[in-house]
C-alpha atoms as one frame of an Amber mdcrd trajectory, in Angstrom:
protein
  98.333 -56.932  71.897  94.910 -56.364  70.410  93.402 -56.066  73.797  95.815
 -53.481  75.053  95.332 -51.465  71.839  91.531 -51.563  72.245  91.817 -50.491
  75.977  94.345 -47.762  75.079  91.968 -46.366  72.243  88.996 -46.466  74.694
  90.954 -44.436  77.197  92.028 -41.992  74.587  88.481 -41.458  73.344  87.215
 -41.139  76.964  90.007 -38.498  77.529  89.174 -36.459  74.404  85.425 -36.555
  75.160  86.132 -35.172  78.672  88.436 -32.667  77.243  85.892 -31.387  74.658
  83.213 -31.203  77.512  85.693 -29.045  79.590  86.293 -26.584  76.687  82.626
 -26.135  75.733  81.291 -23.273  77.936  77.660 -24.161  76.874  78.127 -27.926
  77.925  76.669 -27.388  81.562  73.802 -25.426  80.307  73.200 -28.137  77.708
  73.029 -31.030  80.042  71.056 -28.875  82.520  68.478 -28.343  79.893  67.068
 -31.788  80.474  65.681 -30.513  83.789  63.811 -27.588  82.541  60.579 -29.605
  81.559  59.889 -29.930  85.178  62.149 -27.505  87.048  61.551 -24.636  84.784
  63.714 -22.527  82.474  66.961 -21.891  84.214  65.743 -23.807  87.196  62.851
 -21.642  88.090  59.659 -23.835  88.438  56.299 -22.393  88.328  54.436 -22.702
  91.602  57.447 -24.225  93.309  56.459 -27.898  92.572  58.767 -29.464  91.754
  61.096 -27.193  93.635  63.159 -24.512  91.888  66.886 -25.194  91.564  67.973
 -21.749  90.585  70.177 -20.007  93.272  70.319 -23.233  95.442  73.684 -24.128
  97.007  75.919 -26.075  94.642  76.905 -28.305  97.467  73.223 -29.062  98.402
  72.271 -29.657  94.680  75.167 -31.909  94.009  74.528 -33.940  97.218  70.696
 -34.360  96.188  71.687 -35.490  92.757  74.096 -38.039  94.192  71.485 -39.117
  96.636  68.950 -39.595  93.810  71.606 -41.560  91.717  72.407 -43.858  94.672
  68.771 -44.523  95.407  68.955 -42.685  98.815  66.134 -40.444  98.370  62.827
 -42.218  98.760  59.404 -40.838  97.500  60.669 -39.386  94.447  59.168 -39.521
  91.002  61.569 -39.857  88.049  64.676 -38.194  89.491  66.430 -41.374  90.368
  66.236 -42.444  86.773  67.473 -39.097  85.463  70.424 -38.989  87.818  71.597
 -42.450  86.967  72.105 -41.256  83.334  74.810 -38.833  84.273  78.499 -39.203
  85.518  79.510 -37.580  88.858  81.350 -34.888  86.731  78.116 -33.918  84.865
  76.128 -33.863  88.040  78.583 -31.469  89.413  78.252 -29.301  86.262  74.551
 -29.398  86.652  74.659 -28.394  90.191  77.081 -25.658  89.390  74.952 -24.473
  86.664  71.703 -24.047  88.647  73.531 -22.610  91.604  74.794 -19.828  89.369
  71.302 -18.939  88.295  69.475 -16.124  90.060  66.488 -17.407  92.083  63.095
 -15.975  91.213  59.589 -16.899  90.193  59.219 -19.155  87.109  57.205 -18.177
  84.200  54.456 -20.174  82.561  55.144 -21.449  79.191  53.382 -19.538  76.378
  50.163 -21.018  75.224  50.327 -23.272  72.094  48.890 -21.847  68.930
């Protein structure tokens, strides 16, 4: 009985978390923010290395993220580690967020004072 209550509680908590994520319009932007140190603000990298994500096809980005997560893309730096930290649903949100951004040149960060 105790085990089934624990399982039911865990399932309810997971469902509530997913529901809260779906209701937060900023959730995709918030999780995509972890990509900005390398890929630039709104996915526009400075100088194109690493590549800009803004304006790329959602399907392409999602497949790339899944390939990183599954270790299918060789010669990468840290992307395989980043991608493993997300659920497939979160990867889909990240891909959708960057595909909705307008492509364009990245801007260098302002100099520290």
